[in-house]
C-alpha angles and dihedrals in degrees: 000000000000091000092052092051091050090047092051092047091050093050091050091048092051092049093048091049091048091051091048089051091048091052091049091053091049091050088055091045092240131141118216088253093053092047090050092051094047096043097039088230108139113256091236090059092047090050091050089054092048096045098048095248092119112129107194094081094069098087093046089049091053092051090050092049091052089051092046090243135124121226120226118200117194133163109227137178 
């Protein structure tokens, strides 16, 4: 049960982060391809960020779960 809750929280976190990243690109008028080219970050990595497939958030999610907290990731000015 605990594992499923952490898994659901992580998926939600990844999706929220991806949407925040997508909004930031739109605000700058950039496509993922343009951002990749300008930043020199491979397009596959950019797409992983946008799609919620990003893996680095797992450990942070586990810490939050253990503290009975929920992490919010947001790109801000």
